[in-house]
C-alpha positions as CSV (number, residue, x, y, z in Angstrom):
1,M,10.1,-13.3,-2.1
2,A,11.8,-9.9,-1.7
3,R,8.5,-8.2,-2.6
4,Q,6.6,-10.0,0.1
5,R,9.2,-9.3,2.7
6,A,9.5,-5.6,1.9
7,A,5.7,-5.3,2.0
8,R,5.6,-6.9,5.4
9,E,8.5,-4.9,6.9
10,H,7.3,-1.6,5.6
11,S,3.6,-2.0,6.2
12,C,3.0,-1.7,2.5
13,A,0.6,-3.5,0.1
14,V,2.4,-6.1,-2.0
15,D,1.1,-4.5,-5.2
16,D,2.7,-1.2,-4.2
17,V,6.2,-2.7,-4.0
18,R,8.4,-2.7,-7.2
19,V,11.3,-5.2,-7.5
20,R,14.4,-5.1,-9.6
21,E,17.2,-7.6,-9.7
22,I,20.5,-5.7,-9.3
23,S,22.8,-8.7,-9.3
24,P,22.4,-12.5,-9.0
25,F,20.4,-13.1,-5.8
26,V,20.3,-9.4,-4.9
27,F,17.0,-7.5,-5.3
28,M,16.1,-3.8,-4.8
29,T,12.6,-3.2,-3.6
30,D,10.9,0.2,-3.8
31,G,7.5,1.1,-2.3
32,C,5.7,3.2,0.3
33,G,8.6,5.6,0.5
34,V,11.3,3.0,1.3
35,R,13.9,1.5,-0.9
36,S,15.6,-1.7,0.4
37,N,18.1,-4.3,-0.9
38,Y,17.7,-8.0,-0.1
39,H,20.0,-11.0,-0.7
40,C,17.7,-13.9,-1.4
41,E,18.7,-17.6,-1.6
42,M,17.6,-21.1,-1.0
43,L,19.2,-23.0,1.9
44,S,18.2,-26.6,2.6
45,D,15.1,-26.2,0.6
46,V,14.1,-23.1,2.5
47,A,13.9,-19.7,0.7
48,R,14.9,-16.6,2.6
49,C,15.7,-13.0,1.9
50,I,18.1,-11.0,4.2
51,L,17.9,-7.2,4.4
52,E,21.2,-5.7,3.1
53,A,20.3,-2.0,3.0
54,D,17.4,0.2,3.9
55,Q,17.0,3.7,2.6
56,R,14.2,5.7,4.1
57,P,13.3,9.2,3.0
58,S,15.1,11.9,5.0
59,Q,12.9,13.8,7.4
60,A,13.1,17.5,7.7
61,P,14.1,18.7,11.2
62,T,11.2,20.0,13.2
63,P,11.5,23.6,14.3
């Protein structure tokens, strides 16, 4: 679930997104230069993942 959401939100191929469970229901995704944390759960038979944190690479200032 977290992998598909990260791929969609970051315009990244699903196969390019890695996922690691960092605590129960919390997953870190990493792919296409973006690392994100999602809290995933089932509510009323509907699965959902909510973005908790998004870390994009820093951009160098343009001269």
